[in-house]
N, C-alpha and C positions, 0 to 999 in steps of 0.2 A: 797437162794432164789432159788425157781423151775423155771424149764424152763414150758414155756407154753406147752400146751396138744396140739395136731393136732386138737382137737377139737375147742378149742380157739384161732386157729391161724386161722381156716376156719370163724368161727364166725367174726375174726377182719376183714378178709379180704371180707367177705359179706356186713359187715355193713359201710365200707369204699371205697366199688369197684371203685365207680364213681371217688373219689379224686385218688387210685391208676391210673387208665385208662387216666385220664389227664396230670396224673406226667409222665409216659411212652411215651404218646403219643408226649408232646414236647420234650423229651428226644430223639426221633425218628426225629424230626423236626429238632433238634439244630446239631443233627449227620449229616443229609440230608446237613442242610445248611454249614458247615462244609466243606462237602468234595465238593461244591455246588462251594464253594468259593476258595478251593485250586484248582479244576479245572480252576477257569474263572482266577484265578490269576498266575496260568503258561500259560494257552493260551494267555489270553490280557493285563494282568497286573492291579492289585486293584490300585497303587496310580497314573498309566496312565490313567484311565479310570475316576477314583476322578477329577484328574488335568482337564481333557477334560469338564467333565459334570459341575466343577467351572466354567471353562473360558466359556460353552455356555450359562450359566445362566447370568452371569456378562455381556457376549455380547450383549443377548437380553436387559436385563435393562437399558445399554447403547444404543442401538438403541432405544429405546421407549422415555429415556429421553434425546437424542439428539436434537430433535427439541423444545423442551419446553425449553433448554438450549441456544439454538442458537436466539430461538424468545427473551429470554430474554436480551444476550448479545447484541441483536441488537437493541433492545429498550434503554437498557441502554449506548451503543454506540452513538444514535440518538439525547440523552440529551445530551451529551458531544459535539457534533457535533453543535447541537442548542445554548447551553450555550458559546461555541468560536466564533461561527458565530453571533452571536449576538451584535449589534451595529458597531462599526469599524472592526469587524473579526479580528483572531487572525496572522493577518500579524504583524502590528503595535508592537506587545510584540513580536513576533518573531524575527523581526529585530533590536528591542534594544537587544534582548540575543545574537544574533550573533556579533553586532556591541559592545556589550558590552565583550562579552568573546574576542571577535580581538581586543580590548583595554589592555584585561590582558595580552595578550602574548607579550605586548610589542615590542622587535626587533625580535622576532621569526617569521620571514616569511615563514620559512620551514611549520609552522601548520597553521592549519584554521579549524572553526567550520563549518559543514556541513549538521547537523543535528538538530533538535529542539524536546525536547519533550515541550510541554505546559501545565502546569496545571492549579489548582483553587489559589494554592498558593504559589506554585515553578515551576521554571523554569529550565529544563537540557540541553546540549549541548555535542555533539559528536565531536572528532575532529579525522583530516585527516592530515598525512603530511607524509614525505618520511624518516624522521629518527625513528630509534628505541625507545628512549626514549623521553617520552612525556611531556614539559617543568611544572611547578606549574603556579597557576595566582597568578598575583601579589597579593603583600603583604596588598594591600591596595584595592583591587577590593571585589566584595560580592561573588564570586566564591569560591568555597568548590570542592574538587577532592574528588568523591567517586567512581571512578574505572580507572581501566585504559582506559584514553582518554575521559574520562566523567565528567564533571563539575556539579555541580548544583547550586543553587543560590533563594532565595525571589525572589518572583513575587509580585509588579512592580520593576522593577532596577531603580538605577540613572541613570538619562539623560548622554548619552556619546556624545561628536562631533564623529561624523565620518571622517578619516582623508581620507579614500581611495578614489579611483575615480571611480570603480564598484560599484553598488549598489547592495547588498543582494535583493534576489527573492526567499523568501520563500513558496512554496505551501504543501499545506495540503495534504498529501497522503493516512492516515488513524487513525485509534485509537488504543491504545495501554494500555490497565489498565487506564484507564480514563484520559488519556493525549490525547490531540493533536499531532501528529509528522507532522513534516513537513519541505522537505527537500529543500534545498538551490541552487536552480536553476543555479545560478549564479557561482558555483564552480563545476559544470558539465565539461566531458570534450566535450561538445558540441552536444553529441548525446543520448537523453533516450527514452531508447526502454521499453513499454509494452508489454505482449505477456503471452499467456497461454490460459485457456478458454474466446472462444470467447466472450461470455457475459459478465460478469463479467469484461474481458478486456475493451470492449468498456463503460461501465457504467463507470469505472474508469477512462478511457481517457475523457471520457463527462465530469463529475468531474473537472478536471484538464483544461479543455479546459473555462469551466466556470469562476474558479477561475483566469486564465491569463485573457480573456476576462474585468473583473471585474479591472484589473492593468491597463490598457489599459487608453495612454491619460496622461502619466507623473506620474505613479505610479509604476513604473519597465518596464514596457513593453510600447515600443513605436507602433509596429505594431502587430499582431496577426494574422497569414494567417491560414486558416484551408482547406486544400487539402485533404478531406475526405470525405465519405459517409453524408448526410443530417444527420444523427443519433448520429453523433461523437458532441459532443458539444450543443444538442440543447438547445434553450434558450437562447445561449450566445450572448447577444448584444454587438458590437465590434468589430466582427471577421470579416475577409474579408474572403470569400469564392471563390474559383477557382481550376482549375484542377491545377494536380501538376507540368506538365509541366510549364504552364503559370507562377505558383510561380517560378519554378527555373530562367525562364527567366528573371523574374521582379529582381530577388534576383542578379542571373549574372549582369544585366546591372545596375543595379544601381549605382550611380560616388562614392557619397559621404554618407555611413552609417550614418544615425543618429538613436542613441540609438538601443535599445536590440528589436531584431525581431526575434521572436519564430516563426516555421512555424510547424503544426501537418500537419502527414501524416501516411497513411498505409504505410504497408509494400513494399515497390519499388523493383522493378527487379535491378538484378543485375550494368546495364551501369547507371540505377540513383541513387544507392547506391554509386557507385562510383563518380558521378558528384554531391552529398552530401557531400562526404569526402574533395573535394577540394573546396566546398564554406566554410564548417566549418573552416576547416584548413585557409582561405586568411581571414577570417571575426571572429573577437572575438566577438563579439555582437551576432550572430547568433545563437540560439538554435535550435534543432531541435527533435520534441518527435514525435516517429513511434509506432503507434498500431500493434505489430507484431512482431515476433522473427527477430532483426537484427543483421548480424555476424559480430562480429567486436566492439559495441557499450559495452563500462564497465560498463556502469550506464542501468543495466536492470531487470527491475521490473518482477517480475514474479507472477502471480496472478492464485489462482486455482478455483475449481467450488464453491465453498463457500467465496469467495471475501478476500481469506488472500492472503495479499502483501509479499514477501520474496524477501529478495536479501542481501545472506550471504557475501557479500564483501562491503556493506554499513552499515551491521548489525542491519540489517531492517527487522520488523515482525511485522506486523500491519495488523488490518481488514479493508477496505475500503466499506463493506458493509454496514454500517450507513453512512460513508460520500456519496456515492454516492447515496444512500436513500434521504438523506436531501436537494441534489444539485438538484435533478432529476425534471424538470418542471412537472407539474400536466397535464395531460390528455386531463381534461376539459376546460384548459383554454389556452389561447395561448402563445407560450414562448414567455416568459420576463426575463429581470434580475432579478437575485435573490434578496431576501428580504436584505439582509446583505449588500448588492450594490446600492439597490435603499434609503435604509436609509441617503447614503451618500447627496443628492440634499434636504436633508431636514435639513441641516446645520449641522449635526453630521460629527465626523471626520473620512475623508475617510477612507479605509481599505490600506493597506499600506502605509501611510502617514507617514512623522516623524513629528517633532515640527513645527507649522506653521500653519497657516490657511487652512482648507480643503477645496479642490474643485473637483466637481464632476468627477469620473472616466469615468462612460459613463452618456449621458443625458437619462433623465427618458423617456422611452419606447419610443425611437427616436433614429436614428440609424444618426452617424457622415454624416454630407454633403462632406468631404471631401473624405470620402470610396465610392466606388461604390456599388450598390446594388447588394445582391448577385442572384438575379431574372433577373439581365440584362446580355443575354450570352455574350462573348466576339464576335467582330466581325469580329478583322483581323485572327483569328486561331479558328477554330471550336475544341472544347472539344474532346479529344482522349478516345477512349473507355477506362472505367475502367480498370482494370488489376484483372484477377480471384481472388477471395478471397482465402485468404491460406484454407487449409483443417486442420481438428481439430489434425489429428496426427504430422503434420509438425509444428505446432504452439504449442504443447503442449511438444513436446519431442526436446529436443537440438541434432539435429542430428550432424555429422561429414561433415565438409566441408572442398571440397579443397582449399589448400593455394595459390590459384592463384587467387581465387576471390575474387574480389573485396570488402573491408571493409568500415564502416562506420568511421573508424578512419584513419587518414593518419599521418607518422610519422612526416612532416613538419607542427607542430601543431604551432598555432601563439602563440608568448610568452605570450600576455595578458591574454590567458583564465587559470587562475590559478590553476582552480581547475583539470586540465590535468596533474599538476605535480607530 
Protein backbone atom coordinates (compact mmCIF):
# COMPACT_ATOMS: atom_id res chain seq x y z
CA UNK A 1 0.00 0.00 0.00
CA UNK A 2 1.41 3.30 -1.13
CA UNK A 3 1.60 6.25 1.23
CA UNK A 4 -0.64 9.21 0.33
CA UNK A 5 1.10 12.02 -1.43
CA UNK A 6 1.17 15.57 -0.17
CA UNK A 7 -1.28 16.59 -2.86
CA UNK A 8 -3.80 13.97 -1.75
CA UNK A 9 -3.31 14.97 1.91
CA UNK A 10 -3.89 18.60 0.99
CA UNK A 11 -7.07 17.75 -0.88
CA UNK A 12 -8.28 15.71 2.20
CA UNK A 13 -7.63 18.62 4.56
CA UNK A 14 -9.38 21.06 2.24
CA UNK A 15 -12.38 18.75 1.94
CA UNK A 16 -12.75 18.04 5.74
CA UNK A 17 -11.50 21.37 7.04
CA UNK A 18 -14.67 22.25 8.99
CA UNK A 19 -14.85 18.84 10.67
CA UNK A 20 -11.19 18.97 11.70
CA UNK A 21 -11.56 22.48 13.14
CA UNK A 22 -14.58 21.36 15.14
CA UNK A 23 -12.67 18.36 16.58
CA UNK A 24 -9.62 20.47 17.48
CA UNK A 25 -11.84 23.09 19.15
CA UNK A 26 -13.58 20.43 21.20
CA UNK A 27 -10.20 18.98 22.29
CA UNK A 28 -8.98 22.42 23.34
CA UNK A 29 -12.13 23.07 25.35
CA UNK A 30 -11.84 19.64 27.00
CA UNK A 31 -8.23 20.33 27.98
CA UNK A 32 -9.19 23.74 29.38
CA UNK A 33 -12.08 22.18 31.32
CA UNK A 34 -9.78 19.57 32.85
CA UNK A 35 -7.28 22.27 33.85
CA UNK A 36 -10.03 24.44 35.43
CA UNK A 37 -11.53 21.47 37.27
CA UNK A 38 -8.11 20.48 38.63
CA UNK A 39 -7.56 24.03 39.86
CA UNK A 40 -11.06 24.25 41.37
CA UNK A 41 -10.64 20.87 43.07
CA UNK A 42 -7.36 21.93 44.65
CA UNK A 43 -8.78 25.31 45.71
CA UNK A 44 -12.37 24.50 46.86
CA UNK A 45 -12.96 20.76 46.44
CA UNK A 46 -15.37 19.20 43.95
CA UNK A 47 -17.04 16.82 46.42
CA UNK A 48 -17.69 19.53 48.99
CA UNK A 49 -19.11 21.87 46.35
CA UNK A 50 -21.37 19.14 44.99
CA UNK A 51 -22.54 18.33 48.51
CA UNK A 52 -23.31 21.99 49.19
CA UNK A 53 -25.20 22.35 45.92
CA UNK A 54 -27.18 19.21 46.64
CA UNK A 55 -28.05 20.39 50.14
CA UNK A 56 -29.06 23.78 48.77
CA UNK A 57 -31.40 22.28 46.20
CA UNK A 58 -32.92 19.87 48.72
CA UNK A 59 -33.33 22.66 51.28
CA UNK A 60 -35.01 24.94 48.76
CA UNK A 61 -37.40 22.17 47.75
CA UNK A 62 -38.12 21.42 51.41
CA UNK A 63 -38.80 25.08 52.16
CA UNK A 64 -41.20 25.28 49.25
CA UNK A 65 -43.00 22.10 50.28
CA UNK A 66 -43.13 22.80 54.04
CA UNK A 67 -46.21 25.10 53.94
CA UNK A 68 -48.10 22.62 51.77
CA UNK A 69 -47.15 19.64 53.95
CA UNK A 70 -47.99 21.61 57.09
CA UNK A 71 -51.41 22.55 55.76
CA UNK A 72 -52.15 18.94 54.79
CA UNK A 73 -51.00 17.71 58.20
CA UNK A 74 -53.11 20.35 59.95
CA UNK A 75 -56.26 19.41 58.01
CA UNK A 76 -55.67 15.72 58.67
CA UNK A 77 -55.15 16.40 62.38
CA UNK A 78 -58.30 18.51 62.52
CA UNK A 79 -60.28 15.60 61.06
CA UNK A 80 -58.85 13.32 63.77
CA UNK A 81 -59.83 15.83 66.49
CA UNK A 82 -63.30 16.29 65.02
CA UNK A 83 -63.88 12.53 64.92
CA UNK A 84 -62.64 12.06 68.50
CA UNK A 85 -64.69 14.91 69.94
CA UNK A 86 -67.88 13.91 68.13
CA UNK A 87 -70.59 12.69 70.50
CA UNK A 88 -69.34 12.01 74.03
CA UNK A 89 -65.76 12.89 73.16
CA UNK A 90 -62.50 11.00 73.82
CA UNK A 91 -62.60 11.11 77.63
CA UNK A 92 -64.92 8.09 78.22
CA UNK A 93 -62.80 5.82 75.99
CA UNK A 94 -59.57 7.11 77.55
CA UNK A 95 -60.94 6.56 81.05
CA UNK A 96 -62.02 3.05 80.12
CA UNK A 97 -58.50 2.36 78.85
CA UNK A 98 -56.88 3.69 82.03
CA UNK A 99 -59.24 1.69 84.25
CA UNK A 100 -58.74 -1.48 82.19
CA UNK A 101 -54.95 -1.14 82.17
CA UNK A 102 -54.93 -0.43 85.90
CA UNK A 103 -56.99 -3.55 86.46
CA UNK A 104 -54.60 -5.58 84.28
CA UNK A 105 -51.71 -4.55 86.52
CA UNK A 106 -53.30 -6.58 89.33
CA UNK A 107 -51.46 -5.88 92.60
CA UNK A 108 -48.57 -3.89 91.12
CA UNK A 109 -49.12 -0.55 92.82
CA UNK A 110 -45.71 0.70 91.70
CA UNK A 111 -46.90 1.06 88.09
CA UNK A 112 -49.79 3.03 86.64
CA UNK A 113 -50.97 4.24 83.19
CA UNK A 114 -50.50 7.95 82.62
CA UNK A 115 -50.91 8.46 78.85
CA UNK A 116 -53.50 7.21 76.35
CA UNK A 117 -53.21 7.07 72.56
CA UNK A 118 -56.72 6.78 71.19
CA UNK A 119 -57.24 5.56 67.62
CA UNK A 120 -60.22 4.40 65.61
CA UNK A 121 -59.97 0.68 66.26
CA UNK A 122 -57.25 0.39 68.88
CA UNK A 123 -56.16 2.04 72.08
CA UNK A 124 -52.68 2.23 73.63
CA UNK A 125 -51.44 3.21 77.08
CA UNK A 126 -48.02 4.01 78.45
CA UNK A 127 -47.01 3.02 81.94
CA UNK A 128 -44.92 4.83 84.51
CA UNK A 129 -43.41 3.50 87.69
CA UNK A 130 -40.45 3.51 90.00
CA UNK A 131 -39.31 -0.04 89.23
CA UNK A 132 -37.23 -0.91 86.19
CA UNK A 133 -39.08 -4.05 85.11
CA UNK A 134 -42.55 -3.33 83.74
CA UNK A 135 -44.99 -6.14 84.54
CA UNK A 136 -46.86 -7.91 81.72
CA UNK A 137 -50.65 -7.54 81.60
CA UNK A 138 -52.86 -10.18 83.13
CA UNK A 139 -53.57 -13.18 80.91
CA UNK A 140 -57.32 -12.59 80.82
CA UNK A 141 -56.96 -8.89 79.97
CA UNK A 142 -57.29 -7.59 76.38
CA UNK A 143 -53.87 -5.88 76.51
CA UNK A 144 -50.75 -6.85 74.59
CA UNK A 145 -47.19 -5.64 75.18
CA UNK A 146 -45.93 -3.70 72.14
CA UNK A 147 -42.86 -2.06 73.69
CA UNK A 148 -41.17 -1.10 76.93
CA UNK A 149 -44.01 0.08 79.19
CA UNK A 150 -46.34 0.28 76.20
CA UNK A 151 -49.58 -1.72 75.94
CA UNK A 152 -52.12 -1.94 73.13
CA UNK A 153 -55.66 -3.30 72.94
CA UNK A 154 -58.61 -3.30 70.58
CA UNK A 155 -61.22 -0.59 71.00
CA UNK A 156 -63.84 -0.71 72.54
CA UNK A 157 -62.71 -2.42 75.73
CA UNK A 158 -64.89 -4.62 77.94
CA UNK A 159 -66.23 -2.71 80.97
CA UNK A 160 -64.16 -3.06 84.13
CA UNK A 161 -65.18 -1.66 87.54
CA UNK A 162 -62.87 1.00 88.91
CA UNK A 163 -61.71 -0.05 92.38
CA UNK A 164 -59.80 3.13 93.20
CA UNK A 165 -61.00 6.31 94.83
CA UNK A 166 -59.20 8.81 92.57
CA UNK A 167 -60.90 9.12 89.19
CA UNK A 168 -58.73 9.50 86.06
CA UNK A 169 -58.65 12.90 84.43
CA UNK A 170 -57.50 12.37 80.81
CA UNK A 171 -57.11 15.60 78.86
CA UNK A 172 -56.27 15.75 75.14
CA UNK A 173 -52.97 17.51 74.41
CA UNK A 174 -52.50 16.83 70.70
CA UNK A 175 -52.49 14.46 67.74
CA UNK A 176 -49.88 11.84 66.85
CA UNK A 177 -50.12 9.84 63.61
CA UNK A 178 -53.93 9.81 63.37
CA UNK A 179 -54.33 9.17 67.09
CA UNK A 180 -55.50 11.46 69.87
CA UNK A 181 -53.08 11.69 72.80
CA UNK A 182 -54.49 12.27 76.29
CA UNK A 183 -52.56 12.86 79.51
CA UNK A 184 -54.03 11.73 82.82
CA UNK A 185 -53.68 14.87 84.93
CA UNK A 186 -54.77 12.91 87.98
CA UNK A 187 -51.33 11.24 87.87
CA UNK A 188 -49.33 14.48 87.67
CA UNK A 189 -47.27 15.58 90.71
CA UNK A 190 -49.63 18.53 91.22
CA UNK A 191 -48.20 21.16 88.85
CA UNK A 192 -48.14 21.09 85.05
CA UNK A 193 -46.33 23.90 83.23
CA UNK A 194 -46.73 24.75 79.55
CA UNK A 195 -43.96 26.96 78.19
CA UNK A 196 -42.35 27.88 74.90
CA UNK A 197 -43.55 30.19 72.13
CA UNK A 198 -46.12 32.60 73.68
CA UNK A 199 -48.89 32.32 71.07
CA UNK A 200 -48.92 28.49 70.75
CA UNK A 201 -48.72 28.24 74.55
CA UNK A 202 -51.79 30.43 74.92
CA UNK A 203 -53.69 28.38 72.34
CA UNK A 204 -52.80 25.06 73.97
CA UNK A 205 -53.68 26.28 77.48
CA UNK A 206 -56.97 27.64 76.15
CA UNK A 207 -57.78 24.25 74.64
CA UNK A 208 -56.99 22.57 77.95
CA UNK A 209 -59.20 25.04 79.83
CA UNK A 210 -62.11 24.40 77.46
CA UNK A 211 -61.83 20.66 78.11
CA UNK A 212 -61.55 21.12 81.88
CA UNK A 213 -64.58 23.41 81.88
CA UNK A 214 -66.60 20.73 80.08
CA UNK A 215 -65.62 18.24 82.81
CA UNK A 216 -66.87 20.39 85.70
CA UNK A 217 -70.01 19.49 87.59
CA UNK A 218 -69.28 15.90 88.65
CA UNK A 219 -67.39 14.71 85.56
CA UNK A 220 -63.88 14.79 87.03
CA UNK A 221 -63.47 18.46 88.03
CA UNK A 222 -65.36 19.93 90.97
CA UNK A 223 -64.08 23.49 90.57
CA UNK A 224 -62.13 25.27 87.84
CA UNK A 225 -60.48 28.61 88.62
CA UNK A 226 -58.84 30.61 85.83
CA UNK A 227 -56.50 33.29 87.19
CA UNK A 228 -55.10 34.38 83.84
CA UNK A 229 -55.81 36.88 81.10
CA UNK A 230 -59.23 36.70 79.40
CA UNK A 231 -57.61 35.23 76.29
CA UNK A 232 -56.89 31.97 78.10
CA UNK A 233 -59.85 29.64 77.89
CA UNK A 234 -62.07 31.95 75.88
CA UNK A 235 -65.45 30.34 75.45
CA UNK A 236 -65.14 28.03 78.48
CA UNK A 237 -68.42 28.04 80.41
CA UNK A 238 -68.15 26.81 83.98
CA UNK A 239 -64.81 28.42 84.86
CA UNK A 240 -64.48 30.96 87.67
CA UNK A 241 -62.29 33.93 86.78
CA UNK A 242 -60.56 35.86 89.55
CA UNK A 243 -57.11 37.34 90.32
CA UNK A 244 -54.43 34.91 91.40
CA UNK A 245 -54.13 36.40 94.90
CA UNK A 246 -57.85 35.98 95.50
CA UNK A 247 -57.75 32.42 94.13
CA UNK A 248 -54.89 31.48 96.46
CA UNK A 249 -56.75 32.96 99.43
CA UNK A 250 -59.88 30.98 98.53
CA UNK A 251 -57.88 27.76 98.20
CA UNK A 252 -56.01 28.31 101.46
CA UNK A 253 -59.09 29.16 103.54
CA UNK A 254 -61.35 26.32 102.43
CA UNK A 255 -61.84 23.96 105.35
CA UNK A 256 -62.96 20.71 103.73
CA UNK A 257 -61.81 20.22 100.12
CA UNK A 258 -64.59 18.60 98.12
CA UNK A 259 -63.52 16.97 94.89
CA UNK A 260 -60.78 17.98 92.49
CA UNK A 261 -59.95 21.66 91.99
CA UNK A 262 -57.95 22.91 89.02
CA UNK A 263 -56.22 26.31 89.08
CA UNK A 264 -55.04 27.84 85.79
CA UNK A 265 -52.64 30.77 86.04
CA UNK A 266 -49.71 32.41 84.33
CA UNK A 267 -46.13 32.17 85.55
CA UNK A 268 -46.12 33.57 89.08
CA UNK A 269 -43.35 35.31 91.00
CA UNK A 270 -41.06 33.35 93.38
CA UNK A 271 -43.16 34.15 96.48
CA UNK A 272 -46.37 33.00 94.82
CA UNK A 273 -44.58 29.93 93.48
CA UNK A 274 -43.58 28.91 97.01
CA UNK A 275 -47.15 29.44 98.17
CA UNK A 276 -48.45 27.27 95.34
CA UNK A 277 -45.96 24.56 96.31
CA UNK A 278 -47.28 24.51 99.87
CA UNK A 279 -50.91 24.36 98.72
CA UNK A 280 -50.23 21.51 96.30
CA UNK A 281 -48.29 19.57 98.93
CA UNK A 282 -51.09 19.92 101.49
CA UNK A 283 -54.02 19.21 99.15
CA UNK A 284 -53.84 16.11 96.94
CA UNK A 285 -57.00 17.21 95.11
CA UNK A 286 -55.48 20.47 93.83
CA UNK A 287 -54.02 20.64 90.31
CA UNK A 288 -52.22 23.72 88.99
CA UNK A 289 -51.82 24.44 85.27
CA UNK A 290 -49.25 27.18 84.66
CA UNK A 291 -48.85 28.99 81.34
CA UNK A 292 -45.13 29.70 81.32
CA UNK A 293 -41.87 28.21 82.52
CA UNK A 294 -42.03 27.26 86.20
CA UNK A 295 -38.84 26.04 87.89
CA UNK A 296 -39.31 22.76 89.72
CA UNK A 297 -42.34 21.44 87.86
CA UNK A 298 -41.70 17.87 86.76
CA UNK A 299 -44.47 17.77 84.13
CA UNK A 300 -43.39 20.38 81.59
CA UNK A 301 -44.93 20.64 78.13
CA UNK A 302 -42.67 22.49 75.71
CA UNK A 303 -44.41 24.09 72.72
CA UNK A 304 -42.56 25.38 69.66
CA UNK A 305 -43.67 27.93 67.09
CA UNK A 306 -45.38 25.25 64.97
CA UNK A 307 -47.44 24.00 67.94
CA UNK A 308 -45.35 20.86 68.46
CA UNK A 309 -45.55 19.70 72.09
CA UNK A 310 -42.63 17.72 73.48
CA UNK A 311 -41.94 16.29 76.92
CA UNK A 312 -39.06 13.79 76.82
CA UNK A 313 -39.61 12.75 80.43
CA UNK A 314 -43.19 11.76 79.50
CA UNK A 315 -42.27 10.26 76.09
CA UNK A 316 -44.59 12.84 74.55
CA UNK A 317 -44.23 14.29 71.06
CA UNK A 318 -47.54 15.49 69.58
CA UNK A 319 -49.00 18.25 67.42
CA UNK A 320 -51.30 20.58 69.32
CA UNK A 321 -52.18 22.91 66.43
CA UNK A 322 -55.21 20.83 65.24
CA UNK A 323 -56.53 20.60 68.81
CA UNK A 324 -56.19 24.32 69.43
CA UNK A 325 -57.78 25.12 66.06
CA UNK A 326 -60.81 22.87 66.63
CA UNK A 327 -61.48 23.95 70.24
CA UNK A 328 -61.00 27.65 69.57
CA UNK A 329 -64.32 29.56 69.43
CA UNK A 330 -65.26 31.48 66.34
CA UNK A 331 -64.58 35.21 66.37
CA UNK A 332 -67.90 35.96 64.70
CA UNK A 333 -70.00 34.46 67.48
CA UNK A 334 -70.11 34.94 71.23
CA UNK A 335 -67.99 32.52 73.30
CA UNK A 336 -70.07 29.44 74.09
CA UNK A 337 -69.46 25.88 75.13
CA UNK A 338 -67.94 23.65 72.42
CA UNK A 339 -70.17 21.48 70.29
CA UNK A 340 -69.08 18.23 71.93
CA UNK A 341 -70.04 19.67 75.35
CA UNK A 342 -73.40 21.04 74.14
CA UNK A 343 -74.46 17.58 72.94
CA UNK A 344 -74.74 16.43 76.55
CA UNK A 345 -77.92 18.41 77.08
CA UNK A 346 -79.64 16.65 74.15
CA UNK A 347 -79.52 13.24 75.82
CA UNK A 348 -76.22 11.86 74.55
CA UNK A 349 -73.55 10.54 76.88
CA UNK A 350 -71.69 13.23 78.80
CA UNK A 351 -68.00 13.61 78.19
CA UNK A 352 -65.93 11.85 80.78
CA UNK A 353 -68.81 9.87 82.31
CA UNK A 354 -68.69 6.18 83.02
CA UNK A 355 -71.53 3.70 82.70
CA UNK A 356 -74.74 5.24 83.95
CA UNK A 357 -77.19 7.97 83.05
CA UNK A 358 -75.67 11.06 81.52
CA UNK A 359 -76.05 14.43 83.15
CA UNK A 360 -74.96 17.75 81.65
CA UNK A 361 -71.58 19.04 82.70
CA UNK A 362 -72.45 22.65 81.96
CA UNK A 363 -75.94 24.12 81.44
CA UNK A 364 -76.57 25.04 77.85
CA UNK A 365 -75.37 28.61 77.27
CA UNK A 366 -75.82 29.51 80.90
CA UNK A 367 -73.53 29.94 83.87
CA UNK A 368 -74.10 27.93 87.05
CA UNK A 369 -75.87 30.07 89.62
CA UNK A 370 -73.65 29.02 92.52
CA UNK A 371 -70.54 30.50 90.91
CA UNK A 372 -69.83 34.23 90.80
CA UNK A 373 -70.02 35.99 87.49
CA UNK A 374 -66.65 36.95 86.02
CA UNK A 375 -67.97 40.44 85.35
CA UNK A 376 -68.59 41.11 89.07
CA UNK A 377 -65.43 42.65 90.62
CA UNK A 378 -64.43 41.71 94.18
CA UNK A 379 -65.62 44.18 96.76
CA UNK A 380 -63.33 43.38 99.65
CA UNK A 381 -59.96 43.48 97.89
CA UNK A 382 -59.29 45.36 94.63
CA UNK A 383 -57.49 43.23 92.06
CA UNK A 384 -53.72 43.82 92.03
CA UNK A 385 -51.84 44.85 88.95
CA UNK A 386 -51.10 41.84 86.78
CA UNK A 387 -47.44 40.82 86.63
CA UNK A 388 -45.42 41.67 83.59
CA UNK A 389 -45.65 38.97 80.92
CA UNK A 390 -42.46 36.93 80.41
CA UNK A 391 -40.21 37.83 77.56
CA UNK A 392 -39.74 35.48 74.67
CA UNK A 393 -36.12 34.69 75.56
CA UNK A 394 -36.95 33.80 79.17
CA UNK A 395 -39.84 31.64 78.07
CA UNK A 396 -38.18 29.85 75.18
CA UNK A 397 -34.88 29.11 76.91
CA UNK A 398 -34.67 27.21 80.17
CA UNK A 399 -32.05 29.21 82.03
CA UNK A 400 -30.19 28.05 85.11
CA UNK A 401 -31.79 29.09 88.37
CA UNK A 402 -30.40 29.55 91.82
CA UNK A 403 -30.78 26.52 94.07
CA UNK A 404 -32.31 28.69 96.81
CA UNK A 405 -35.16 29.84 94.60
CA UNK A 406 -38.48 28.31 95.68
CA UNK A 407 -39.82 25.70 93.30
CA UNK A 408 -43.27 24.39 92.52
CA UNK A 409 -42.52 20.98 94.00
CA UNK A 410 -42.20 20.38 97.71
CA UNK A 411 -40.54 17.38 99.25
CA UNK A 412 -43.40 17.06 101.73
CA UNK A 413 -45.76 15.91 99.00
CA UNK A 414 -49.04 14.40 100.04
CA UNK A 415 -49.11 10.62 99.96
CA UNK A 416 -52.45 10.70 98.18
CA UNK A 417 -50.92 12.06 94.97
CA UNK A 418 -49.97 8.80 93.30
CA UNK A 419 -48.37 10.34 90.23
CA UNK A 420 -45.60 11.95 92.22
CA UNK A 421 -44.01 8.71 93.36
